[in-house]
C-alpha positions in Angstrom: -62.1 160.1 157.7 -61.7 163.2 155.5 -58.4 164.9 155.8 -57.0 162.1 158.0 -57.0 158.9 155.9 -58.9 157.2 153.1 -60.8 155.0 155.5 -64.6 155.4 155.2 -67.2 154.7 157.9 -70.9 155.4 157.9 -72.5 157.4 160.8 -73.6 160.8 161.9 -71.1 163.6 161.8 -72.7 167.0 162.2 -76.0 167.2 164.2 -78.4 170.1 164.2 -81.6 171.0 166.0 -83.1 174.2 164.5 -85.7 176.3 166.3 -87.0 178.3 163.4 -88.8 180.8 165.7 -85.8 181.5 167.9 -82.3 181.1 166.4 -80.6 181.5 169.8 -82.5 178.3 171.0 -81.0 176.2 168.2 -78.2 173.8 168.9 -75.5 172.0 166.9 -72.3 169.9 167.1 -69.6 168.8 164.7 -66.5 166.8 165.7 -63.8 168.8 163.9 -64.9 172.4 164.1 -66.8 174.4 161.5 -63.8 174.8 159.2 -62.8 171.1 159.3 -59.2 172.0 158.9 -56.7 170.2 161.1 -54.6 173.4 161.5 -57.5 175.5 162.7 -57.0 176.6 166.4 -60.5 175.4 167.1 -60.3 172.1 165.3 -61.0 170.0 168.4 -63.0 172.4 170.5 -66.3 170.5 170.0 -64.9 166.9 169.9 -65.5 165.9 173.5 -69.1 167.3 173.3 -69.7 165.5 170.0 -68.4 162.2 171.4 -70.7 162.5 174.5 -73.8 163.2 172.3 -74.1 166.8 173.5 -75.2 169.8 171.5 -73.9 173.4 172.0 -75.5 176.8 171.1 -74.9 178.3 167.7 -71.9 180.6 167.3 -72.9 184.1 168.1 -74.9 183.2 171.2 -73.3 185.2 173.9 -74.0 182.4 176.4 -71.8 179.9 174.5 -68.6 179.0 176.3 -66.5 176.1 174.9 -65.0 174.2 177.9 -61.7 172.6 177.0 -60.6 171.4 180.4 -62.0 170.8 183.9 -60.3 169.8 187.1 -61.5 169.6 190.7 -59.4 171.6 193.1 -60.0 170.0 196.5 -61.5 172.4 199.0 -61.8 175.2 196.4 -64.2 174.1 193.6 -64.1 173.1 190.0 -61.6 174.8 187.8 -62.4 175.0 184.1 -60.9 176.6 181.0 -63.1 178.1 178.3 -62.0 179.5 175.0 -61.8 183.3 175.2 -64.4 184.9 173.0 -63.1 188.4 172.0 -66.6 189.7 171.2 -68.1 188.9 174.6 -65.1 188.7 176.9 -63.1 191.9 176.0 -64.8 194.1 178.6 -64.1 191.5 181.4 -60.5 191.1 180.3 -60.1 194.9 180.0 -61.1 195.3 183.6 -58.3 192.9 184.6 -55.4 194.1 182.4 -55.9 197.8 183.3 -55.6 197.3 187.1 -52.2 198.3 188.7 -51.6 194.7 189.8 -51.5 193.8 186.1 -48.7 196.2 185.2 -46.5 193.5 183.8 -49.2 192.4 181.4 -48.4 195.6 179.4 -52.0 196.8 178.8 -52.6 199.4 181.5 -53.4 202.1 179.0 -55.5 200.0 176.5 -59.1 200.6 175.7 -61.7 197.9 175.6 -61.6 198.0 171.8 -57.8 197.6 171.7 -58.1 194.6 174.0 -60.7 193.1 171.8 -58.6 193.7 168.7 -55.6 192.0 170.3 -57.6 188.9 171.2 -59.3 188.7 167.9 -55.7 188.5 166.4 -54.8 185.8 168.9 -58.0 183.9 168.2 -57.1 183.8 164.5 -53.6 182.4 165.0 -53.1 178.6 165.0 -50.0 179.0 167.2 -51.5 181.1 170.0 -54.5 180.4 172.3 -56.3 182.4 175.0 -58.6 181.0 177.7 -60.7 182.2 180.6 -60.0 180.5 183.9 -63.2 179.8 185.9 -63.7 178.6 189.4 -67.2 177.1 189.8 -68.2 179.1 186.7 -66.8 182.4 188.0 -64.1 184.0 185.9 -60.9 184.3 187.9 -58.2 184.9 185.3 -56.7 184.8 181.8 -54.4 182.0 180.5 -52.5 181.9 177.2 -50.4 179.3 175.5 -48.3 179.6 172.4 -45.7 178.0 170.2 -42.3 179.6 171.0 -41.0 179.4 167.4 -43.9 181.6 166.3 -43.3 184.2 169.0 -40.6 186.8 169.7 -39.2 184.6 172.5 -38.3 182.0 169.9 -35.8 184.4 168.4 -33.9 184.6 171.7 -33.2 181.0 172.6 -32.8 177.6 170.9 -36.3 176.3 170.6 -36.7 172.5 171.0 -39.4 170.3 169.6 -42.1 170.0 172.2 -41.6 173.5 173.7 -44.8 175.2 174.8 -45.0 178.8 176.1 -47.5 180.1 178.6 -48.7 183.3 180.2 -51.0 183.7 183.3 -52.9 186.5 184.8 -55.0 185.7 187.9 -57.8 188.1 189.0 -59.6 186.1 191.8 -61.3 189.2 193.3 -61.6 189.9 197.0 -60.7 187.1 199.6 -59.7 184.3 197.2 -59.4 180.8 198.7 -56.2 180.3 200.5 -53.6 178.6 198.3 -55.5 179.3 195.1 -52.4 180.2 193.0 -50.6 177.2 194.2 -53.5 175.0 193.1 -54.3 176.7 189.8 -50.8 176.8 188.3 -50.2 173.0 188.5 -53.7 172.4 187.1 -52.9 174.7 184.1 -49.6 172.8 183.6 -51.4 169.5 183.6 -53.7 170.9 180.9 -50.8 171.7 178.7 -49.0 168.4 179.3 -52.2 166.6 178.1 -50.7 167.0 174.7 -48.3 164.1 174.4 -46.0 166.2 172.1 -45.6 168.8 174.8 -42.2 168.1 176.6 -41.1 171.4 178.1 -42.8 174.6 179.2 -41.2 178.0 178.5 -41.9 181.3 180.4 -40.4 184.7 180.1 -41.7 187.0 182.9 -40.4 190.5 183.5 -37.3 190.3 185.7 -39.0 192.8 188.1 -42.0 190.6 188.6 -40.9 189.1 191.9 -44.2 187.3 192.6 -44.2 185.5 189.3 -40.5 184.6 189.7 -41.2 183.1 193.2 -44.2 181.2 192.0 -42.1 179.7 189.1 -39.4 178.6 191.6 -42.0 176.9 193.8 -43.5 175.1 190.8 -40.1 173.7 189.8 -39.1 175.9 186.8 -35.4 176.1 186.1 -34.0 179.7 185.5 -31.6 180.3 182.7 -30.5 183.5 181.0 -32.1 186.9 181.0 -33.3 188.0 177.6 -34.3 191.3 176.0 -37.9 191.1 174.7 -39.5 193.9 172.7 -41.1 195.5 175.8 -39.2 194.1 178.8 -36.1 192.6 180.2 -37.2 189.0 180.8 -36.1 185.9 182.8 -36.1 182.8 180.7 -37.2 179.7 182.6 -38.2 176.1 181.7 -40.1 173.2 183.2 -39.8 169.7 181.7 -42.6 167.1 181.8 -40.3 164.8 183.8 -39.5 167.4 186.5 -43.1 168.4 186.9 -44.2 164.8 187.3 -41.5 164.1 189.8 -42.6 167.1 191.9 -46.4 166.9 191.6 -47.1 163.4 190.3 -50.6 162.6 189.1 -53.6 164.4 190.4 -56.0 161.6 191.4 -58.8 164.0 192.3 -58.8 165.7 189.0 -61.6 165.5 186.6 -60.3 166.3 183.1 -62.5 166.8 180.1 -62.1 168.1 176.6 -59.5 167.5 173.8 -55.8 167.7 174.4 -54.4 171.2 174.9 -53.8 173.0 171.6 
């Protein structure tokens, strides 16, 4: 098991099927990512597919979307998280973050290229991750997770082992299903708490963002001090694994796939 232990086993690792006349039709899979480094942000992206015997398109195929989590939302459809691809998803995300309703995201005046550059930076960080939220394969929002001690917020409170930060921007379009936000937010939290080392969620929304603050209260977050971030006055709030479980329990109808949350 290279990089894990000195134990050796015999068996297939990477699998390839090459279509020499059409590269886009070729498929491959490898359990620990193309780099093979445990600290790579995409180290486990392919593991679930590899274990199931599946193949995925080669990198560079614009149709490739790495699914890291799925959960059935009763009465609404199947929620899934896919790793955001800055090259192919920047225009979609730009359309969301430049809408007036996304004012607290802080990108109203950004160009498509600026959005792409930002998420290329995020994609290269082992401490920060960005995902598209899909409902029945239709993109409905942007979700980000991060390690607080590698983020400006970590300079403004005492970071604990097991803290995980999160940001959420929903863009469900016209006439979204009733109760969508109330179903999506707990699902995303379940995704983060799949990591056994995650003990507490950290958020820092703008103090003027009343909708976000109300949603956090409903979800069980505990509000603490206000803090000054580089671009905003923010409300610091936390949600422990124990409190979330007490409020929401286990989601028996959920279908969860993919590796633990990064």
